[in-house]
All heavy atoms as TSV, in Angstrom:
chain	resi	resn	atom	element	x	y	z
A	1	MET	N	N	63.908	-8.415	-159.383
A	1	MET	CA	C	63.867	-9.096	-157.991
A	1	MET	C	C	62.465	-9.140	-157.527
A	1	MET	O	O	61.672	-8.143	-157.747
A	1	MET	CB	C	64.815	-8.298	-157.078
A	1	MET	CG	C	64.855	-8.761	-155.651
A	1	MET	SD	S	65.753	-7.629	-154.590
A	1	MET	CE	C	67.502	-7.678	-155.372
A	2	GLN	N	N	62.139	-10.199	-156.811
A	2	GLN	CA	C	60.752	-10.171	-156.181
A	2	GLN	C	C	60.863	-9.909	-154.656
A	2	GLN	O	O	61.779	-10.084	-154.038
A	2	GLN	CB	C	60.184	-11.589	-156.421
A	2	GLN	CG	C	59.962	-12.080	-157.777
A	2	GLN	CD	C	59.357	-13.297	-157.926
A	2	GLN	OE1	O	58.829	-13.944	-157.063
A	2	GLN	NE2	N	59.526	-13.997	-159.190
A	3	ALA	N	N	59.797	-9.411	-154.186
A	3	ALA	CA	C	59.494	-9.092	-152.680
A	3	ALA	C	C	58.063	-9.311	-152.439
A	3	ALA	O	O	57.234	-9.515	-153.193
A	3	ALA	CB	C	60.071	-7.792	-152.563
A	4	THR	N	N	57.699	-9.078	-151.165
A	4	THR	CA	C	56.380	-9.056	-150.651
A	4	THR	C	C	56.044	-7.728	-150.088
A	4	THR	O	O	56.859	-7.256	-149.324
A	4	THR	CB	C	56.196	-10.174	-149.580
A	4	THR	OG1	O	56.440	-11.450	-150.159
A	4	THR	CG2	C	54.653	-10.168	-149.117
A	5	ALA	N	N	54.933	-7.186	-150.523
A	5	ALA	CA	C	54.508	-5.850	-150.005
A	5	ALA	C	C	54.287	-5.960	-148.482
A	5	ALA	O	O	53.673	-6.978	-148.047
A	5	ALA	CB	C	53.164	-5.397	-150.532
A	6	TYR	N	N	54.939	-5.063	-147.653
A	6	TYR	CA	C	54.811	-5.022	-146.177
A	6	TYR	C	C	53.956	-4.030	-145.684
A	6	TYR	O	O	53.084	-4.240	-144.883
A	6	TYR	CB	C	56.215	-5.087	-145.721
A	6	TYR	CG	C	56.335	-5.246	-144.196
A	6	TYR	CD1	C	55.725	-6.291	-143.516
A	6	TYR	CD2	C	57.115	-4.378	-143.495
A	6	TYR	CE1	C	55.842	-6.430	-142.159
A	6	TYR	CE2	C	57.185	-4.591	-142.133
A	6	TYR	CZ	C	56.634	-5.658	-141.516
A	6	TYR	OH	O	56.721	-5.764	-140.080
A	7	THR	N	N	54.285	-2.765	-146.084
A	7	THR	CA	C	53.483	-1.551	-145.693
A	7	THR	C	C	53.257	-0.694	-146.836
A	7	THR	O	O	54.030	-0.804	-147.723
A	7	THR	CB	C	54.277	-0.847	-144.595
A	7	THR	OG1	O	55.401	-0.155	-145.166
A	7	THR	CG2	C	54.568	-1.604	-143.393
A	8	TYR	N	N	52.139	0.112	-146.745
A	8	TYR	CA	C	51.878	1.048	-147.880
A	8	TYR	C	C	50.987	2.049	-147.271
A	8	TYR	O	O	49.926	1.883	-146.651
A	8	TYR	CB	C	51.113	0.378	-149.015
A	8	TYR	CG	C	50.799	1.391	-150.118
A	8	TYR	CD1	C	51.781	2.006	-150.869
A	8	TYR	CD2	C	49.441	1.728	-150.328
A	8	TYR	CE1	C	51.372	2.893	-151.838
A	8	TYR	CE2	C	48.990	2.559	-151.235
A	8	TYR	CZ	C	49.994	3.242	-151.987
A	8	TYR	OH	O	49.696	4.162	-152.906
A	9	ASP	N	N	51.229	3.338	-147.597
A	9	ASP	CA	C	50.603	4.475	-147.166
A	9	ASP	C	C	50.012	5.173	-148.414
A	9	ASP	O	O	50.770	5.779	-149.153
A	9	ASP	CB	C	51.312	5.454	-146.386
A	9	ASP	CG	C	50.564	6.750	-145.876
A	9	ASP	OD1	O	49.694	7.135	-146.491
A	9	ASP	OD2	O	51.073	7.276	-144.880
A	10	ALA	N	N	48.702	4.999	-148.584
A	10	ALA	CA	C	48.074	5.639	-149.814
A	10	ALA	C	C	48.242	7.146	-149.967
A	10	ALA	O	O	48.251	7.603	-151.150
A	10	ALA	CB	C	46.595	5.209	-149.906
A	11	GLU	N	N	48.315	7.855	-148.855
A	11	GLU	CA	C	48.361	9.322	-148.996
A	11	GLU	C	C	49.705	9.759	-149.572
A	11	GLU	O	O	49.774	10.655	-150.296
A	11	GLU	CB	C	48.186	9.896	-147.502
A	11	GLU	CG	C	46.734	10.301	-147.298
A	11	GLU	CD	C	46.574	11.108	-146.056
A	11	GLU	OE1	O	47.382	11.917	-145.736
A	11	GLU	OE2	O	45.584	10.741	-145.376
A	12	THR	N	N	50.740	9.109	-148.999
A	12	THR	CA	C	52.072	9.442	-149.338
A	12	THR	C	C	52.755	8.647	-150.480
A	12	THR	O	O	53.704	8.916	-151.132
A	12	THR	CB	C	52.991	9.425	-148.170
A	12	THR	OG1	O	53.238	8.096	-147.760
A	12	THR	CG2	C	52.681	10.405	-147.087
A	13	ARG	N	N	51.972	7.507	-150.726
A	13	ARG	CA	C	52.520	6.589	-151.879
A	13	ARG	C	C	53.804	5.906	-151.504
A	13	ARG	O	O	54.594	5.788	-152.309
A	13	ARG	CB	C	52.364	7.179	-153.225
A	13	ARG	CG	C	51.000	7.480	-153.688
A	13	ARG	CD	C	50.949	8.156	-154.970
A	13	ARG	NE	N	52.041	8.893	-155.554
A	13	ARG	CZ	C	52.246	10.118	-155.186
A	13	ARG	NH1	N	51.553	10.793	-154.336
A	13	ARG	NH2	N	53.287	10.654	-155.703
A	14	THR	N	N	54.119	5.799	-150.115
A	14	THR	CA	C	55.260	5.267	-149.696
A	14	THR	C	C	55.209	3.998	-148.980
A	14	THR	O	O	53.895	3.677	-148.518
A	14	THR	CB	C	56.202	6.200	-148.874
A	14	THR	OG1	O	55.272	6.545	-147.650
A	14	THR	CG2	C	56.446	7.466	-149.461
A	15	GLY	N	N	56.106	3.181	-148.780
A	15	GLY	CA	C	55.861	1.995	-147.988
A	15	GLY	C	C	57.106	1.131	-147.899
A	15	GLY	O	O	58.252	1.745	-147.968
A	16	SER	N	N	56.983	-0.106	-147.686
A	16	SER	CA	C	57.992	-1.045	-147.673
A	16	SER	C	C	57.689	-2.341	-148.169
A	16	SER	O	O	56.658	-2.772	-148.196
A	16	SER	CB	C	58.689	-1.064	-146.167
A	16	SER	OG	O	57.656	-1.693	-145.387
A	17	VAL	N	N	58.794	-3.186	-148.460
A	17	VAL	CA	C	58.552	-4.477	-148.918
A	17	VAL	C	C	59.520	-5.415	-148.085
A	17	VAL	O	O	60.530	-4.904	-147.503
A	17	VAL	CB	C	59.003	-4.606	-150.484
A	17	VAL	CG1	C	58.048	-3.857	-151.325
A	17	VAL	CG2	C	60.440	-4.391	-150.756
A	18	LEU	N	N	59.260	-6.604	-148.165
A	18	LEU	CA	C	60.156	-7.613	-147.437
A	18	LEU	C	C	60.766	-8.460	-148.645
A	18	LEU	O	O	60.093	-9.030	-149.303
A	18	LEU	CB	C	59.351	-8.583	-146.509
A	18	LEU	CG	C	58.741	-8.029	-145.283
A	18	LEU	CD1	C	57.912	-9.022	-144.542
A	18	LEU	CD2	C	59.829	-7.355	-144.399
A	19	LEU	N	N	62.096	-8.351	-148.469
A	19	LEU	CA	C	62.756	-9.308	-149.421
A	19	LEU	C	C	62.496	-10.692	-149.058
A	19	LEU	O	O	62.195	-11.019	-147.990
A	19	LEU	CB	C	64.360	-9.027	-149.425
A	19	LEU	CG	C	64.654	-7.500	-149.818
A	19	LEU	CD1	C	66.203	-7.351	-149.849
A	19	LEU	CD2	C	64.119	-7.105	-151.097
A	20	ASP	N	N	63.021	-11.750	-149.848
A	20	ASP	CA	C	62.726	-13.111	-149.557
A	20	ASP	C	C	63.404	-13.518	-148.388
A	20	ASP	O	O	63.040	-14.487	-147.652
A	20	ASP	CB	C	62.941	-13.992	-150.791
A	20	ASP	CG	C	61.941	-13.785	-151.845
A	20	ASP	OD1	O	60.767	-13.334	-151.604
A	20	ASP	OD2	O	62.206	-14.192	-152.935
A	21	ASP	N	N	64.524	-12.923	-147.961
A	21	ASP	CA	C	65.289	-13.320	-146.766
A	21	ASP	C	C	64.686	-12.641	-145.494
A	21	ASP	O	O	65.268	-12.709	-144.396
A	21	ASP	CB	C	66.718	-12.870	-146.838
A	21	ASP	CG	C	67.123	-11.474	-146.967
A	21	ASP	OD1	O	66.162	-10.667	-146.827
A	21	ASP	OD2	O	68.303	-11.118	-147.117
A	22	GLY	N	N	63.604	-11.855	-145.741
A	22	GLY	CA	C	62.994	-11.170	-144.599
A	22	GLY	C	C	63.444	-9.679	-144.252
A	22	GLY	O	O	62.840	-9.088	-143.383
A	23	THR	N	N	64.325	-9.230	-145.064
A	23	THR	CA	C	64.873	-7.879	-144.893
A	23	THR	C	C	63.806	-6.773	-145.269
A	23	THR	O	O	63.436	-6.882	-146.556
A	23	THR	CB	C	66.183	-7.729	-145.727
A	23	THR	OG1	O	67.093	-8.691	-145.311
A	23	THR	CG2	C	66.677	-6.250	-145.492
A	24	PRO	N	N	63.440	-5.926	-144.515
A	24	PRO	CA	C	62.522	-4.835	-144.866
A	24	PRO	C	C	63.292	-3.721	-145.717
A	24	PRO	O	O	64.454	-3.372	-145.326
A	24	PRO	CB	C	62.073	-4.297	-143.681
A	24	PRO	CG	C	62.983	-4.630	-142.674
A	24	PRO	CD	C	63.722	-5.875	-143.068
A	25	VAL	N	N	62.663	-3.259	-146.744
A	25	VAL	CA	C	63.376	-2.177	-147.604
A	25	VAL	C	C	62.258	-1.162	-147.883
A	25	VAL	O	O	61.291	-1.617	-148.364
A	25	VAL	CB	C	64.053	-2.777	-148.894
A	25	VAL	CG1	C	64.623	-1.715	-149.709
A	25	VAL	CG2	C	64.963	-3.910	-148.639
A	26	PRO	N	N	62.466	0.055	-147.546
A	26	PRO	CA	C	61.513	1.097	-147.824
A	26	PRO	C	C	61.503	1.453	-149.283
A	26	PRO	O	O	62.561	1.392	-149.998
A	26	PRO	CB	C	61.884	2.268	-146.925
A	26	PRO	CG	C	63.348	2.171	-146.704
A	26	PRO	CD	C	63.556	0.526	-146.799
A	27	PHE	N	N	60.389	2.096	-149.800
A	27	PHE	CA	C	60.359	2.725	-151.096
A	27	PHE	C	C	59.618	4.012	-150.933
A	27	PHE	O	O	58.883	4.204	-150.097
A	27	PHE	CB	C	59.726	1.790	-152.200
A	27	PHE	CG	C	58.207	1.447	-151.775
A	27	PHE	CD1	C	57.220	2.379	-152.220
A	27	PHE	CD2	C	57.925	0.288	-151.261
A	27	PHE	CE1	C	55.808	2.059	-152.069
A	27	PHE	CE2	C	56.560	-0.060	-150.960
A	27	PHE	CZ	C	55.413	0.796	-151.379
A	28	ASP	N	N	59.994	4.985	-151.977
A	28	ASP	CA	C	59.410	6.295	-151.851
A	28	ASP	C	C	58.405	6.413	-152.975
A	28	ASP	O	O	58.223	5.437	-153.725
A	28	ASP	CB	C	60.473	7.300	-151.995
A	28	ASP	CG	C	61.403	7.187	-153.199
A	28	ASP	OD1	O	61.004	6.501	-154.108
A	28	ASP	OD2	O	62.426	7.766	-153.160
A	29	ALA	N	N	57.737	7.555	-152.969
A	29	ALA	CA	C	56.672	7.697	-153.967
A	29	ALA	C	C	57.086	7.700	-155.436
A	29	ALA	O	O	56.410	7.065	-156.205
A	29	ALA	CB	C	56.037	9.017	-153.765
A	30	PRO	N	N	58.283	8.157	-155.829
A	30	PRO	CA	C	58.734	8.020	-157.186
A	30	PRO	C	C	58.933	6.560	-157.599
A	30	PRO	O	O	58.537	6.193	-158.843
A	30	PRO	CB	C	60.127	8.716	-157.239
A	30	PRO	CG	C	59.929	9.812	-156.274
A	30	PRO	CD	C	59.216	9.115	-155.095
A	31	ALA	N	N	59.384	5.655	-156.697
A	31	ALA	CA	C	59.458	4.327	-156.959
A	31	ALA	C	C	58.072	3.608	-157.208
A	31	ALA	O	O	57.920	2.894	-158.128
A	31	ALA	CB	C	60.273	3.459	-155.917
A	32	PHE	N	N	57.126	4.072	-156.388
A	32	PHE	CA	C	55.749	3.500	-156.557
A	32	PHE	C	C	55.151	3.948	-157.765
A	32	PHE	O	O	54.585	3.281	-158.610
A	32	PHE	CB	C	54.892	3.938	-155.290
A	32	PHE	CG	C	53.522	3.428	-155.393
A	32	PHE	CD1	C	53.247	2.200	-154.994
A	32	PHE	CD2	C	52.500	4.258	-155.826
A	32	PHE	CE1	C	51.919	1.721	-155.186
A	32	PHE	CE2	C	51.211	3.700	-155.808
A	32	PHE	CZ	C	50.934	2.459	-155.540
A	33	ASP	N	N	55.333	5.383	-158.194
A	33	ASP	CA	C	54.726	5.964	-159.359
A	33	ASP	C	C	55.294	5.267	-160.565
A	33	ASP	O	O	54.599	5.194	-161.544
A	33	ASP	CB	C	54.898	7.389	-159.306
A	33	ASP	CG	C	54.161	8.125	-158.143
A	33	ASP	OD1	O	53.191	7.461	-157.634
A	33	ASP	OD2	O	54.484	9.359	-157.906
A	34	ALA	N	N	56.511	5.047	-160.598
A	34	ALA	CA	C	57.162	4.405	-161.775
A	34	ALA	C	C	56.493	3.046	-162.127
A	34	ALA	O	O	56.667	2.753	-163.291
A	34	ALA	CB	C	58.728	4.216	-161.493
A	35	GLY	N	N	55.910	2.353	-161.184
A	35	GLY	CA	C	55.403	1.024	-161.537
A	35	GLY	C	C	53.971	1.157	-162.075
A	35	GLY	O	O	53.357	0.225	-162.527
A	36	GLY	N	N	53.426	2.345	-162.002
A	36	GLY	CA	C	52.057	2.518	-162.534
A	36	GLY	C	C	50.929	1.981	-161.755
A	36	GLY	O	O	49.750	1.835	-162.151
A	37	LEU	N	N	51.120	1.646	-160.491
A	37	LEU	CA	C	50.137	1.030	-159.566
A	37	LEU	C	C	49.272	2.158	-159.005
A	37	LEU	O	O	49.687	3.276	-158.937
A	37	LEU	CB	C	50.791	0.245	-158.342
A	37	LEU	CG	C	51.695	-0.901	-158.823
A	37	LEU	CD1	C	52.285	-1.468	-157.522
A	37	LEU	CD2	C	50.869	-1.909	-159.482
A	38	ARG	N	N	48.076	1.845	-158.648
A	38	ARG	CA	C	47.207	2.755	-157.937
A	38	ARG	C	C	46.988	2.368	-156.432
A	38	ARG	O	O	46.677	3.216	-155.667
A	38	ARG	CB	C	45.773	2.712	-158.558
A	38	ARG	CG	C	45.794	3.233	-159.939
A	38	ARG	CD	C	44.474	3.419	-160.577
A	38	ARG	NE	N	43.659	2.301	-160.428
A	38	ARG	CZ	C	42.344	2.361	-160.549
A	38	ARG	NH1	N	41.771	3.466	-161.080
A	38	ARG	NH2	N	41.618	1.315	-160.466
A	39	LEU	N	N	47.284	1.119	-156.084
A	39	LEU	CA	C	47.110	0.602	-154.738
A	39	LEU	C	C	48.029	-0.499	-154.460
A	39	LEU	O	O	48.285	-1.276	-155.495
A	39	LEU	CB	C	45.603	0.230	-154.516
A	39	LEU	CG	C	45.211	-0.229	-153.135
A	39	LEU	CD1	C	45.355	0.929	-152.050
A	39	LEU	CD2	C	43.837	-0.746	-153.137
A	40	LEU	N	N	48.275	-0.724	-153.304
A	40	LEU	CA	C	49.180	-1.817	-152.923
A	40	LEU	C	C	48.675	-2.356	-151.585
A	40	LEU	O	O	48.482	-1.628	-150.582
A	40	LEU	CB	C	50.562	-1.476	-152.856
A	40	LEU	CG	C	51.754	-2.565	-152.649
A	40	LEU	CD1	C	51.616	-3.428	-153.851
A	40	LEU	CD2	C	53.142	-1.939	-152.595
A	41	ARG	N	N	48.559	-3.737	-151.468
A	41	ARG	CA	C	48.055	-4.374	-150.268
A	41	ARG	C	C	49.244	-5.196	-149.565
A	41	ARG	O	O	49.942	-5.876	-150.415
A	41	ARG	CB	C	46.915	-5.215	-150.464
A	41	ARG	CG	C	45.598	-4.285	-150.871
A	41	ARG	CD	C	44.316	-5.246	-150.891
A	41	ARG	NE	N	43.231	-4.471	-151.238
A	41	ARG	CZ	C	42.743	-4.381	-152.389
A	41	ARG	NH1	N	43.275	-4.979	-153.429
A	41	ARG	NH2	N	41.665	-3.568	-152.700
A	42	ALA	N	N	49.087	-5.217	-148.307
A	42	ALA	CA	C	50.140	-6.010	-147.580
A	42	ALA	C	C	50.069	-7.499	-148.087
A	42	ALA	O	O	48.915	-8.012	-148.202
A	42	ALA	CB	C	50.142	-5.988	-146.119
A	43	GLY	N	N	51.162	-8.240	-148.402
A	43	GLY	CA	C	51.084	-9.581	-148.647
A	43	GLY	C	C	51.104	-9.863	-150.187
A	43	GLY	O	O	51.367	-10.943	-150.607
A	44	GLN	N	N	50.908	-8.728	-151.036
A	44	GLN	CA	C	50.978	-8.979	-152.430
A	44	GLN	C	C	52.479	-9.193	-152.843
A	44	GLN	O	O	53.299	-8.565	-152.266
A	44	GLN	CB	C	50.498	-7.754	-153.199
A	44	GLN	CG	C	49.068	-7.559	-153.116
A	44	GLN	CD	C	48.545	-6.356	-153.972
A	44	GLN	OE1	O	48.802	-5.254	-153.634
A	44	GLN	NE2	N	47.620	-6.675	-154.919
A	45	ARG	N	N	52.659	-10.089	-153.857
A	45	ARG	CA	C	53.939	-10.250	-154.399
A	45	ARG	C	C	54.278	-9.219	-155.414
A	45	ARG	O	O	53.322	-8.883	-156.284
A	45	ARG	CB	C	54.056	-11.602	-155.077
A	45	ARG	CG	C	54.105	-12.827	-154.219
A	45	ARG	CD	C	55.487	-12.789	-153.123
A	45	ARG	NE	N	56.602	-13.148	-154.012
A	45	ARG	CZ	C	57.711	-13.216	-153.518
A	45	ARG	NH1	N	58.068	-12.795	-152.349
A	45	ARG	NH2	N	58.793	-13.664	-154.191
A	46	VAL	N	N	55.367	-8.592	-155.338
A	46	VAL	CA	C	55.724	-7.457	-156.191
A	46	VAL	C	C	57.019	-7.767	-156.859
A	46	VAL	O	O	58.015	-8.501	-156.348
A	46	VAL	CB	C	55.794	-6.110	-155.490
A	46	VAL	CG1	C	54.374	-5.749	-155.009
A	46	VAL	CG2	C	56.699	-6.118	-154.285
A	47	ARG	N	N	57.327	-7.093	-158.048
A	47	ARG	CA	C	58.598	-7.089	-158.606
A	47	ARG	C	C	59.177	-5.706	-158.373
A	47	ARG	O	O	58.537	-4.698	-158.362
A	47	ARG	CB	C	58.440	-7.253	-160.139
A	47	ARG	CG	C	59.788	-7.244	-160.844
A	47	ARG	CD	C	59.525	-7.626	-162.286
A	47	ARG	NE	N	58.920	-6.528	-163.048
A	47	ARG	CZ	C	59.603	-5.559	-163.530
A	47	ARG	NH1	N	60.851	-5.260	-163.342
A	47	ARG	NH2	N	59.047	-4.552	-164.134
A	48	ILE	N	N	60.394	-5.771	-157.960
A	48	ILE	CA	C	61.085	-4.475	-157.655
A	48	ILE	C	C	62.369	-4.352	-158.410
A	48	ILE	O	O	63.039	-5.416	-158.833
A	48	ILE	CB	C	61.440	-4.173	-156.148
A	48	ILE	CG1	C	62.312	-5.442	-155.709
A	48	ILE	CG2	C	60.236	-4.162	-155.305
A	48	ILE	CD1	C	62.881	-5.262	-154.263
A	49	GLU	N	N	62.814	-3.059	-158.824
A	49	GLU	CA	C	64.060	-2.825	-159.292
A	49	GLU	C	C	64.775	-1.945	-158.274
A	49	GLU	O	O	64.230	-1.148	-157.708
A	49	GLU	CB	C	63.945	-2.072	-160.698
A	49	GLU	CG	C	63.304	-2.994	-161.771
A	49	GLU	CD	C	63.325	-2.360	-163.058
A	49	GLU	OE1	O	63.868	-1.255	-163.255
A	49	GLU	OE2	O	62.768	-3.006	-163.990
A	50	THR	N	N	66.087	-2.267	-158.152
A	50	THR	CA	C	66.876	-1.585	-157.104
A	50	THR	C	C	68.186	-1.082	-157.648
A	50	THR	O	O	68.673	-1.296	-158.673
A	50	THR	CB	C	67.201	-2.584	-156.006
A	50	THR	OG1	O	67.971	-3.636	-156.411
A	50	THR	CG2	C	66.061	-3.180	-155.271
A	51	GLU	N	N	68.768	0.033	-156.919
A	51	GLU	CA	C	70.108	0.498	-156.939
A	51	GLU	C	C	70.868	0.313	-155.778
A	51	GLU	O	O	70.252	0.312	-154.739
A	51	GLU	CB	C	70.027	1.972	-157.290
A	51	GLU	CG	C	69.468	2.311	-158.669
A	51	GLU	CD	C	69.394	3.786	-158.891
A	51	GLU	OE1	O	69.467	4.614	-157.965
A	51	GLU	OE2	O	69.169	4.161	-160.084
A	52	GLY	N	N	72.177	0.143	-155.853
A	52	GLY	CA	C	73.076	0.091	-154.624
A	52	GLY	C	C	72.987	-1.412	-154.152
A	52	GLY	O	O	72.533	-2.322	-154.775
A	53	ALA	N	N	73.583	-1.483	-153.000
A	53	ALA	CA	C	73.749	-2.768	-152.264
A	53	ALA	C	C	73.801	-2.627	-150.711
A	53	ALA	O	O	74.040	-1.574	-150.254
A	53	ALA	CB	C	75.059	-3.499	-152.644
A	54	LYS	N	N	73.297	-3.776	-150.089
A	54	LYS	CA	C	73.204	-3.851	-148.676
A	54	LYS	C	C	72.563	-2.629	-147.975
A	54	LYS	O	O	71.357	-2.273	-148.208
A	54	LYS	CB	C	74.604	-4.185	-148.004
A	54	LYS	CG	C	75.212	-5.306	-148.623
A	54	LYS	CD	C	75.148	-6.462	-147.718
A	54	LYS	CE	C	75.750	-7.571	-148.362
A	54	LYS	NZ	N	75.797	-8.843	-147.578
A	55	ASP	N	N	73.378	-1.851	-147.244
A	55	ASP	CA	C	72.875	-0.681	-146.510
A	55	ASP	C	C	72.402	0.485	-147.362
A	55	ASP	O	O	71.651	1.387	-146.958
A	55	ASP	CB	C	74.008	-0.137	-145.491
A	55	ASP	CG	C	74.262	-1.157	-144.490
A	55	ASP	OD1	O	73.372	-2.122	-144.138
A	55	ASP	OD2	O	75.253	-1.098	-143.828
A	56	SER	N	N	72.857	0.514	-148.626
A	56	SER	CA	C	72.529	1.692	-149.465
A	56	SER	C	C	71.452	1.227	-150.574
A	56	SER	O	O	71.264	1.895	-151.535
A	56	SER	CB	C	73.703	2.268	-150.212
A	56	SER	OG	O	74.319	1.264	-151.054
A	57	LEU	N	N	70.895	-0.010	-150.334
A	57	LEU	CA	C	69.810	-0.484	-151.252
A	57	LEU	C	C	68.681	0.452	-151.313
A	57	LEU	O	O	68.207	0.870	-150.414
A	57	LEU	CB	C	69.405	-1.865	-150.884
A	57	LEU	CG	C	68.490	-2.579	-151.915
A	57	LEU	CD1	C	69.365	-2.969	-153.082
A	57	LEU	CD2	C	67.960	-3.812	-151.232
A	58	ARG	N	N	68.333	0.851	-152.607
A	58	ARG	CA	C	67.225	1.746	-152.778
A	58	ARG	C	C	66.392	1.154	-153.942
A	58	ARG	O	O	66.844	0.782	-155.042
A	58	ARG	CB	C	67.841	3.066	-153.280
A	58	ARG	CG	C	66.790	4.189	-153.450
A	58	ARG	CD	C	67.346	5.486	-153.804
A	58	ARG	NE	N	67.688	5.698	-155.192
A	58	ARG	CZ	C	66.788	6.066	-156.136
A	58	ARG	NH1	N	65.443	6.282	-155.654
A	58	ARG	NH2	N	67.071	6.221	-157.347
A	59	ILE	N	N	65.151	1.178	-153.651
A	59	ILE	CA	C	64.072	0.754	-154.689
A	59	ILE	C	C	63.794	1.752	-155.698
A	59	ILE	O	O	63.467	2.933	-155.318
A	59	ILE	CB	C	62.814	0.107	-154.027
A	59	ILE	CG1	C	63.274	-0.931	-153.130
A	59	ILE	CG2	C	61.739	-0.093	-154.967
A	59	ILE	CD1	C	62.005	-1.468	-152.192
A	60	THR	N	N	63.840	1.555	-156.889
A	60	THR	CA	C	63.543	2.482	-157.942
A	60	THR	C	C	62.279	2.263	-158.703
A	60	THR	O	O	61.783	3.149	-159.382
A	60	THR	CB	C	64.663	2.599	-158.975
A	60	THR	OG1	O	64.817	1.259	-159.634
A	60	THR	CG2	C	65.958	3.084	-158.365
A	61	LEU	N	N	61.671	1.050	-158.399
A	61	LEU	CA	C	60.430	0.702	-159.241
A	61	LEU	C	C	59.733	-0.399	-158.342
A	61	LEU	O	O	60.366	-1.296	-157.918
A	61	LEU	CB	C	60.682	0.146	-160.643
A	61	LEU	CG	C	59.476	-0.364	-161.368
A	61	LEU	CD1	C	59.309	0.375	-162.522
A	61	LEU	CD2	C	59.506	-1.836	-161.604
A	62	VAL	N	N	58.423	-0.335	-158.203
A	62	VAL	CA	C	57.620	-1.329	-157.579
A	62	VAL	C	C	56.424	-1.612	-158.509
A	62	VAL	O	O	55.676	-0.608	-158.894
A	62	VAL	CB	C	56.930	-0.981	-156.187
A	62	VAL	CG1	C	56.190	-1.975	-155.703
A	62	VAL	CG2	C	58.036	-0.401	-155.219
A	63	THR	N	N	56.226	-2.851	-158.892
A	63	THR	CA	C	55.030	-3.249	-159.668
A	63	THR	C	C	54.546	-4.594	-159.355
A	63	THR	O	O	55.273	-5.255	-158.614
A	63	THR	CB	C	55.391	-3.171	-161.222
A	63	THR	OG1	O	54.100	-3.212	-161.911
A	63	THR	CG2	C	56.336	-4.192	-161.562
A	64	LEU	N	N	53.438	-4.945	-159.634
A	64	LEU	CA	C	52.855	-6.325	-159.255
A	64	LEU	C	C	53.579	-7.331	-160.141
A	64	LEU	O	O	53.949	-7.183	-161.261
A	64	LEU	CB	C	51.409	-6.387	-159.617
A	64	LEU	CG	C	50.563	-5.514	-158.791
A	64	LEU	CD1	C	49.006	-5.810	-159.133
A	64	LEU	CD2	C	50.579	-5.916	-157.331
A	65	GLN	N	N	53.865	-8.533	-159.391
A	65	GLN	CA	C	54.534	-9.586	-159.992
A	65	GLN	C	C	53.473	-10.399	-160.773
A	65	GLN	O	O	52.341	-10.719	-160.234
A	65	GLN	CB	C	55.026	-10.679	-158.910
A	65	GLN	CG	C	55.717	-11.869	-159.413
A	65	GLN	CD	C	56.960	-11.602	-160.331
A	65	GLN	OE1	O	57.704	-10.664	-160.078
A	65	GLN	NE2	N	57.040	-12.345	-161.380
A	66	THR	N	N	53.618	-10.633	-162.005
A	66	THR	CA	C	52.786	-11.390	-162.817
A	66	THR	C	C	53.491	-12.665	-163.395
A	66	THR	O	O	54.714	-12.673	-163.582
A	66	THR	CB	C	52.215	-10.493	-163.999
A	66	THR	OG1	O	53.199	-10.064	-164.823
A	66	THR	CG2	C	51.341	-9.383	-163.477
A	67	LEU	N	N	52.727	-13.682	-163.620
A	67	LEU	CA	C	53.206	-14.760	-164.196
A	67	LEU	C	C	53.358	-14.867	-165.709
A	67	LEU	O	O	52.558	-14.237	-166.324
A	67	LEU	CB	C	52.355	-16.176	-163.705
A	67	LEU	CG	C	52.350	-16.156	-162.171
A	67	LEU	CD1	C	51.459	-17.398	-161.920
A	67	LEU	CD2	C	53.645	-16.467	-161.661
């Protein structure tokens, strides 16, 4: 699934993304670390992997979207 980086805190390695419908979804440090990224900037397109649905949606991986 694709999303847009919305917030990112480099100290805690946590943040949030916006799904294409505008829904914000937070991610934790393990999800960020799983993607192998060192930094994330607001507005970057990212690929995410998730578990659960709707209110229990949880991001398990955040990485850059590449073509």
